C-alpha positions as CSV (number, residue, x, y, z in Angstrom):
1,M,95.0,146.7,-27.2
2,R,93.6,147.1,-23.7
3,D,90.1,148.3,-23.2
4,H,89.4,151.6,-21.6
5,A,87.5,151.5,-18.4
6,T,84.0,152.9,-18.7
7,L,83.7,155.2,-15.7
8,P,81.0,157.7,-14.6
9,V,81.7,161.4,-14.9
10,V,80.8,163.6,-11.9
11,D,80.7,167.4,-12.3
12,L,82.1,169.3,-9.3
13,A,79.6,172.1,-10.1
14,E,76.6,169.7,-10.1
15,L,77.1,167.5,-7.1
16,D,73.4,167.6,-6.3
17,D,72.9,165.1,-9.1
18,L,73.9,161.9,-7.3
19,A,73.2,159.3,-9.9
20,S,76.8,159.3,-11.4
21,L,78.4,159.6,-8.0
22,K,76.5,156.6,-6.6
23,R,77.6,154.5,-9.5
24,G,81.2,155.6,-8.9
25,L,81.0,154.8,-5.2
26,F,78.9,151.6,-5.2
27,E,79.7,149.9,-8.6
28,T,83.1,151.0,-9.9
29,G,85.0,152.5,-7.0
30,F,86.5,154.8,-9.7
31,F,85.1,157.8,-11.4
32,Y,86.1,161.0,-13.2
33,L,85.4,164.4,-11.6
34,R,85.2,167.5,-13.7
35,D,87.4,170.2,-12.2
36,R,86.5,173.8,-11.7
37,P,88.0,176.3,-14.2
38,E,90.3,177.8,-11.7
39,G,91.9,174.4,-11.2
40,F,93.6,174.4,-14.6
41,Q,95.8,177.4,-13.8
42,R,96.8,175.9,-10.5
43,L,97.5,172.5,-12.2
44,A,99.8,174.2,-14.7
45,A,101.6,176.1,-12.0
46,I,102.4,173.1,-9.8
47,R,103.6,171.1,-12.8
48,E,105.9,173.9,-14.0
49,E,107.4,174.5,-10.6
50,T,107.9,170.8,-9.8
51,A,109.4,170.1,-13.2
52,R,112.0,172.8,-12.5
53,F,112.8,171.3,-9.1
54,L,113.0,167.7,-10.5
55,A,115.5,168.8,-13.1
56,E,118.0,169.5,-10.3
57,P,120.8,167.0,-9.6
58,L,119.8,164.1,-7.3
59,G,122.0,165.4,-4.4
60,K,120.3,168.7,-4.5
61,K,116.9,167.2,-4.5
62,Q,117.7,164.9,-1.6
63,E,118.4,167.9,0.6
64,Q,114.5,168.1,0.7
65,A,114.1,164.4,1.5
66,G,111.9,163.2,4.4
67,L,109.2,160.7,5.5
68,L,105.7,161.8,4.2
69,R,107.3,165.2,3.5
70,G,109.6,166.4,0.8
71,Y,111.5,164.4,-1.8
72,A,111.6,160.6,-2.3
73,A,114.1,159.3,-5.0
74,L,113.3,156.8,-7.8
75,G,112.8,153.3,-6.3
76,S,113.1,154.5,-2.7
77,E,109.5,153.4,-2.0
78,D,108.0,150.0,-2.9
79,T,104.2,149.8,-3.0
80,Q,104.4,146.1,-3.7
81,A,106.2,145.5,-0.3
82,G,104.3,148.1,1.6
83,F,100.9,146.7,0.9
84,G,101.9,143.1,1.5
85,T,101.5,142.1,-2.1
86,G,104.8,140.2,-2.4
87,E,108.5,140.5,-1.7
88,A,110.2,143.8,-2.4
89,G,110.9,144.4,-6.1
90,E,112.6,147.3,-7.9
91,G,110.6,149.8,-6.0
92,D,108.2,152.3,-7.5
93,L,109.5,153.5,-10.8
94,C,108.9,157.2,-10.0
95,E,110.3,159.9,-7.8
96,K,107.9,161.8,-5.5
97,Y,107.4,165.0,-3.6
98,T,105.0,165.2,-0.7
99,I,103.4,167.9,1.5
100,G,100.6,167.4,4.0
101,T,98.1,169.0,6.3
102,E,99.8,171.7,8.4
103,P,97.7,172.7,11.5
104,T,98.0,176.3,12.7
105,D,99.2,177.2,16.2
106,S,95.6,178.0,17.1
107,E,94.4,174.5,16.0
108,R,97.2,172.8,17.9
109,A,96.3,174.8,21.0
110,Q,92.7,173.9,20.8
111,C,93.4,170.1,20.9
112,P,97.1,169.5,21.9
113,A,96.3,165.9,22.8
114,Y,95.3,165.1,19.2
115,Y,98.3,166.8,17.5
116,E,101.0,165.8,19.9
117,Q,100.4,162.0,20.3
118,P,103.4,160.0,19.0
119,E,101.2,158.4,16.3
120,A,100.2,161.8,15.0
121,K,103.5,163.6,14.7
122,R,104.5,162.2,11.3
123,F,101.2,163.4,9.8
124,F,101.6,167.0,11.0
125,A,105.3,167.5,10.3
126,K,106.4,170.8,8.9
127,N,106.3,171.0,5.1
128,W,109.5,171.7,3.2
129,F,109.8,173.8,0.0
130,P,112.9,174.5,-2.0
131,N,111.9,178.1,-2.9
132,P,109.1,180.6,-2.5
133,S,107.5,180.2,-6.0
134,F,107.5,176.4,-5.5
135,E,105.8,176.9,-2.1
136,R,103.2,179.2,-3.6
137,A,102.2,176.8,-6.4
138,W,102.0,173.9,-4.1
139,R,100.0,175.6,-1.4
140,E,97.5,177.0,-3.9
141,Y,97.0,173.6,-5.5
142,F,96.7,171.9,-2.1
143,N,94.0,174.3,-1.0
144,H,92.2,173.9,-4.3
145,V,92.1,170.1,-4.3
146,A,91.4,169.9,-0.5
147,S,88.4,172.2,-1.1
148,S,87.3,170.0,-4.0
149,A,87.6,166.8,-1.9
150,S,85.6,168.3,0.9
151,L,82.8,169.2,-1.5
152,V,82.8,165.6,-2.9
153,M,82.7,164.2,0.6
154,E,79.6,166.2,1.4
155,A,78.0,164.6,-1.6
156,V,79.3,161.2,-0.6
157,L,77.5,161.5,2.7
158,K,74.2,162.4,0.9
159,A,74.7,159.4,-1.4
160,L,75.2,157.2,1.6
161,G,72.3,158.7,3.5
162,V,74.6,159.6,6.3
163,S,74.4,162.9,8.3
164,Q,77.3,165.3,8.5
165,A,77.3,164.8,12.2
166,A,77.7,161.0,12.0
167,W,81.3,161.1,10.8
168,F,82.3,164.5,12.0
169,E,84.4,163.4,15.0
170,Q,86.3,161.0,12.8
171,T,87.0,163.2,9.8
172,H,87.2,166.9,10.9
173,R,90.9,166.9,11.5
174,P,92.2,165.1,8.4
175,V,95.7,163.9,7.9
176,S,95.6,164.4,4.1
177,I,98.7,164.5,1.9
178,L,99.5,165.7,-1.6
179,R,102.0,163.9,-3.7
180,F,103.6,164.7,-7.1
181,L,104.8,161.5,-8.8
182,N,107.3,161.7,-11.8
183,Y,107.6,158.6,-13.9
184,P,110.6,159.0,-16.3
185,E,111.0,156.9,-19.5
186,T,112.2,153.5,-18.4
187,A,113.6,150.3,-19.9
188,S,112.3,148.2,-17.0
189,Q,109.8,145.6,-17.7
190,S,108.3,145.8,-14.2
191,V,105.1,147.5,-13.4
192,R,105.8,151.1,-12.6
193,M,103.7,150.9,-9.4
194,A,102.4,147.6,-8.1
195,A,98.7,146.7,-7.8
196,H,97.2,148.1,-4.6
197,Y,94.2,149.7,-2.9
198,D,94.5,153.2,-1.4
199,D,94.0,153.3,2.4
200,N,92.4,156.8,2.7
201,L,88.8,158.0,2.1
202,L,89.1,159.4,-1.5
203,T,92.0,160.0,-3.8
204,L,91.8,162.9,-6.3
205,L,94.4,162.4,-9.1
206,H,95.5,164.5,-12.1
207,Q,97.6,162.6,-14.5
208,S,99.5,163.9,-17.5
209,I,98.9,162.7,-21.1
210,M,101.8,160.6,-22.3
211,A,103.5,161.6,-25.5
212,N,103.3,158.1,-27.0
213,G,99.5,157.9,-26.5
214,M,99.7,155.1,-23.9
215,S,97.5,155.1,-20.8
216,S,99.6,153.8,-17.9
217,L,97.1,154.0,-15.0
218,E,95.0,150.8,-15.0
219,V,92.1,149.6,-12.9
220,M,90.6,146.2,-12.2
221,L,86.9,146.9,-11.7
222,P,84.9,144.9,-9.2
223,G,84.0,141.5,-10.7
224,A,86.5,141.9,-13.5
225,S,89.5,139.7,-14.2
226,D,91.4,142.0,-16.6
227,W,93.1,145.4,-16.4
228,Q,91.5,148.3,-18.1
229,A,93.2,151.6,-18.9
230,V,92.1,154.9,-17.3
231,P,93.1,157.6,-19.8
232,A,94.3,161.0,-18.7
233,H,92.3,164.2,-19.2
234,D,93.5,167.6,-17.9
235,E,90.0,168.8,-17.2
236,L,89.1,165.7,-15.1
237,F,90.3,164.3,-11.8
238,V,90.4,160.5,-11.5
239,V,88.8,159.8,-8.2
240,N,88.9,156.4,-6.4
241,V,87.5,155.0,-3.1
242,G,90.0,154.0,-0.4
243,E,89.8,151.4,2.3
244,A,88.8,154.0,5.0
245,L,85.7,155.0,3.1
246,M,84.8,151.4,2.4
247,Y,85.1,150.6,6.1
248,L,83.2,153.7,7.3
249,S,80.4,152.9,4.9
250,E,80.2,149.3,6.0
251,G,81.2,148.1,2.6
252,R,78.7,150.1,0.6
253,A,81.5,152.1,-1.1
254,V,83.9,149.8,-2.9
255,A,87.7,150.2,-2.9
256,T,89.1,149.2,-6.3
257,K,92.5,147.7,-7.2
258,H,94.7,149.8,-9.5
259,R,98.3,150.0,-10.7
260,V,100.6,151.8,-13.0
261,A,101.4,149.4,-15.9
262,A,104.7,148.3,-17.2
263,V,105.9,150.0,-20.4
264,P,106.3,147.6,-23.5
265,P,109.7,148.0,-25.2
266,A,108.0,149.5,-28.3
267,K,106.5,152.2,-26.1
268,R,109.5,153.3,-24.2
269,S,110.0,156.5,-26.2
270,G,107.5,159.1,-25.0
271,S,106.5,157.1,-21.9
272,A,107.3,159.7,-19.3
273,R,104.3,160.8,-17.2
274,T,103.4,162.6,-14.1
275,S,100.5,162.4,-11.7
276,I,99.4,164.5,-8.8
277,A,97.5,162.7,-6.1
278,Y,95.6,164.2,-3.2
279,F,94.9,161.5,-0.6
280,H,91.9,162.8,1.4
281,A,92.1,161.1,4.7
282,P,90.1,160.9,8.0
283,N,91.6,161.8,11.4
284,W,94.6,159.8,12.3
285,D,92.8,158.2,15.2
286,C,89.6,157.4,13.3
287,P,88.5,153.9,14.3
288,L,87.9,151.7,11.2
289,R,86.2,148.4,11.3
290,P,87.3,146.2,8.4
291,V,84.6,144.5,6.3
292,K,85.0,141.5,4.1
293,P,85.4,142.5,0.4
294,R,82.5,141.6,-1.9
295,E,84.7,139.2,-3.7
296,V,87.9,137.4,-2.7
297,D,90.8,138.8,-4.7
298,S,93.3,136.0,-5.3
299,E,96.1,138.3,-6.7
300,L,96.6,140.4,-3.6
301,G,97.3,138.8,-0.3
302,Q,95.6,141.5,1.7
303,M,92.3,140.8,0.0
304,S,92.2,137.1,0.9
305,A,89.7,137.8,3.7
306,T,89.7,141.4,5.1
307,F,92.9,142.8,3.5
308,G,95.0,140.7,6.0
309,L,94.5,143.3,8.7
310,E,93.6,141.0,11.6
311,A,96.9,141.6,13.3
312,L,96.4,145.4,13.3
313,Q,93.0,145.3,15.1
314,D,92.3,146.4,18.6
315,A,90.3,144.2,21.0
316,D,87.1,145.9,19.8
317,G,87.9,144.9,16.2
318,T,88.7,148.4,15.0
319,I,92.0,149.8,13.5
320,P,93.0,153.4,14.0
321,Y,93.7,155.0,10.6
322,A,97.3,155.8,11.5
323,R,98.0,152.1,12.0
324,L,96.3,151.2,8.7
325,Q,98.4,153.8,6.9
326,N,101.6,153.1,8.6
327,R,101.7,149.5,7.5
328,A,102.0,150.7,3.9
329,V,104.4,153.6,4.6
330,D,106.8,151.6,6.9
331,G,106.6,148.4,4.9
332,G,107.2,150.2,1.6
333,L,110.4,152.0,2.4
334,V,113.5,150.6,0.6
335,D,116.8,150.5,2.4
336,Q,119.0,152.6,0.1
337,E,122.1,151.4,1.9
338,G,121.5,147.7,1.1
């Protein structure tokens, strides 16, 4: 039986107490975040509406398909290939629905150069919704988790000893997205999502409790050589540090490798699970300067030196966040015709 990861618990209502947050940022790269009471109702609503949509026939669901927006079918994205961790496999063993930040007409008018650049357009595409009740549940949850992420980031800056002004120009027009991932029961012996590091600032994740008692999300903590389970709790987000935060903090915050484990044959029954991930991102043009990881990771190619990002760097050594993120999105799309 796998060990459960020992992770600090941070309370969203008590963010002035930075001890647990510092441990989560600087030691584990993963921590739990206790949600506010109003979050439970919004969590239940988005799960209910999305389950209703996902029960539709595949052809109906694919009417809502799009890049970084709408529906993505089972296996149509491949985290293993997208993050340069190996050749393409079966693809992610889940179906997904995504919405993202949607600037108002006023915001676009205030800074058209930012929103209309070719690199920016995929991040600010119009969101698609199959019906009004689905839209309401998704928008309310998005607003709740975005607000939560902003509060955590304020505390992160305090923990780092960084002023609000220091990162403002790089983070005040974020390209954040919200994804619902549905993992059905599977007979596959492959990992359900390959080992990877998130590329954003922070990920806030709610995962469902599996009927068979298995914990499918796993983390390899810094310095460890074995995978440890990260159990689901409805009242707790799982939060992890992404590459962008590691780079902006000059390596003080640590991005941590994680995956969704394969299901043993004896555990197939009751192995369905869902997760809802909010990827809190910086501006699309935020310049990121890669730093060498604290320890070389022999399992993932992108960790051999500096995540294998040298080819993406500009002459000054920085990488715009859009380029960092696009390498995973574009590389991880599976050709459904081939």
